[in-house]
N, C-alpha and C positions, 0 to 999 in steps of 0.2 A: 974432263971430269968436273972442273970448277964450273963450267957453263952449265952442266947437267944439274949440279947442286943448286945453282941459282934458279933454274927453271922449276925444280921441285919445290924449293922454298917459296917461290912466287905463287905457284899453284896452291900451296897450303895456305898462304896468307889470304889469297883470293877466296878460298872456300870458307875460311874463318870469317872474313869480312861479309861475305854473302849470307852466312848463317846468322851473324849478329844483326845484319840489316833486316832479314826476314823476320826475326824474332821481335824486333822493335815495332814492326808494322802490325803484327798479329796480336801483340800483347794487350793493347787497349780495348780490343773488340771482345765482347762477351758472347758466349755461345748462345744461340737462339733458345729462349725458354729458360735460361739459367737465372738464378737469383743474384742480384748485384752484390749484396752483402749479407752476412749471416744475420738472421733475425729480422731483416728488412722485408716489407711486403709491398706489393704494387697492385693497382687495380687494372683489370683487363676486361674488355668488352666480351660479351658472350660469343660474338662472332669470331673472336680469336681463340675460343676454346672449342676443340672438336667435340661435336655432339654424337653420342652413341646412336646408331640407327639399327632398327631391327633387321634381322637377316632377311634377305629376299627382296629388298627394295627400299624406296624412300619412305619417310614417315608421312602419314596422311594428316588431314586436318585435325587439330586438337592434340597433336603429339607434343613431346617435350621440345622439339625444334621450334615450333611456333611460339611457345612461351619464352624460350631462351633468347629468341631474336630481339625481344624488347627489354630484356633484363640486363643488369650489370652484376658481374660476378666479382666478389672481393676475395682477396687472398686471406688465409687464416690469420687471425689475430688482429685484424683491422676492421672496424665497423664502417660501412659505406656512409658517406655523407647524404644529407637529405636531398641535395641536388642530384646525386648520382642515382638515386632510386626513382624509377619512373612511377608516376601516379597511376594506380589501377582504377579505372572507372567502375563504380558500383553499378550493379544491374538496376535499371529503372524499374521502380515498383509498378505493378499493374494499375491501370487507371480504374479507380473505383467507380462503379456505375452510379449515375445520378439517381437519387430516389425518385420513383415514379410519382407524378403529381397526384395528389389525393383526388379521388373521384368525387364530383358533386352531382349527385343524381337528383333530378327533379322530375315531377310528373305533371302532366297537363291534362285537364279534363274538367268535368266529365263530358264525353260526347255521347249523344243518345242514338246516333246512327253510325253504322260501320263506315259509310261513305265519308262522313265528316272526320272520323278518326284517320281514315286512309289519306284524306287531303292534308291533314296536319302532319302525318308521318312523311308524306312526300315532300312537304315544304321543309321539314327538318333535314331530311336526307339530302335535299338540294343544297343545304347550308353546310354539308360535311359532317352531319351527325349520324348516329346509329340508333334510331328510335325503336322502342320495343312496346308492343301493344299488350294491354291487360284488360280483361273483362271481369267485372264484378257485378253483383246484384245490388240494386238500390233504387232509390226514387229518381225517376227521370223527369226533368223539367219538360213539360209538354207545350207551354206557351203562355201568353197573356190572355187572361179571361176577362171579358167585359160583360157585366151583368147589371140588372136593374132590380133593386129591392122591391118586393111585392108589398102592396098595401094590406092592411088587416082583413078587408072584406074581399071575398072571392069575385063578386061581380065587377069590382074595380079592376081586378087583374085581367078579366076578359076584355074590358075596354082598352086597357093598355096594350094587350097583344094585338087587338084589332088596329089600334093607332100605329103601332110599330110596323105591322105588315103593310099597312097602307103607305108608309114612308119608305118601303122597299127593303125593310129588314125582315126577310122571309125566314131566316134561320133562328128566329127568337122562339123560345119555348120555356115552359116552367120546369124547374128542376131544383134539387136540394142546393142550398147556398153554402158559403164558407162557414157560416154560423148556423145555429139552430134556425129552422124555418126554410122557406122556399124563396126562390128568386126567378126572374126571367133572364135566361141566358141570351146574350146578344152576340156571342161568337167567341171562338178561341183562335188567337192569332200568334203566328211565329215571327211576324215582322212588326216592328215597332210602328212603322208608318201606317200600316193597315189598322192596327189597334187604335192609334190616335185618331184616325179618320172616323172609325165607328163611334168613338166617344164624342167627337164633335157633331156627328150626325144625330145622336140621341140628345145631346144638349140643345140642338136647334129646335127640338120638339118641346123644350121646356122641362126636360127631365134631367135627373142627376144620376148618371151611371156610376157603378163601382168598378174597380180594376184590381185583379189579384193574379198571382202566379198559380198555374195549375201543374200538378205533378202526377205521375203515374209510376207504378212499380214495374221494373224491367231491367234489362242489361245496361250497364254503363261501361263506356270504353275510355281507358286512360292510356296516355302515351308517356312512357318513361324514357328519359334521355340523359346522358352524361354530358355535363357542360365542359367546355374546353378551358384550360387555364387562362385566366384573365377575362372570361366572359362575364357580362353583366346578367341580370335576371332576364328571363324570357318574357316577352310581351304576349299575353294570350290573344290580343287583337290581331297579331301577325299570323296566327294559326287558325283564325275563324274561317268558316266555310263560305257559303254564298253571301254576297254582299246584301245587307238589308235584313238578314235574319238575326234574331236575338240570340246571343250566345252567353250562357252563364258559365264561362270558363274560368278556371283558377289555376295557379301554379303553386305547388308546394313540394316539400321534400318527399322523396320516394319512401314507400313503406320499408320497414327494416328488412323484410324478407327479400326485397328486390334490390336494395342499395348495396 
């Protein structure tokens, strides 16, 4: 009987010791998710907080899960520090389009022949431009006119004509001059070299010819073109037609209706 009591008491003490030992180990540990002290708050990453998902599957792009993955959640009562809050990049503003370069429209002409205007347009097109042709009515330069003033007496004019024809100037004839009165026309030339040769031929006969520009009414052809940014002024000589021909070309601003 005494031995039985000793065994029972021993078992009871053993149970009490085991109970105290187990209680001492578990007491310092806090239950997961529990607050350490009343009124105290802690910071937790969003990944530690379960995110609600819609029924039927995982959240798609743009859901709350994607935003919460980079955020920091603070417990009530405590403001998160600046270091804890991730910086959110502002959307980049759209790049404003650069203002289009102001057009500088110039017109080149006048050309008295369609072929001459087409040659100038082809030259400009080869340089990367977009030429536009215009046709207007006006006075067309016809060439350099070489003439000889007539003397006051008619018989003297007949002698001059005979002298000129004998020298090989067969196209000489009497016609109205640039001023009041008549003159002997010695030819109309579109090339400077030929006009100068006729002047020298008449001067060799001891005569003094006159020179004037001749014009006629007709169609004039102009070429409008928009200059590129940084371009200098166009050179009319670069757009002239056949070499040796006299060209009275000019470059000016386009009319208001076409610019």
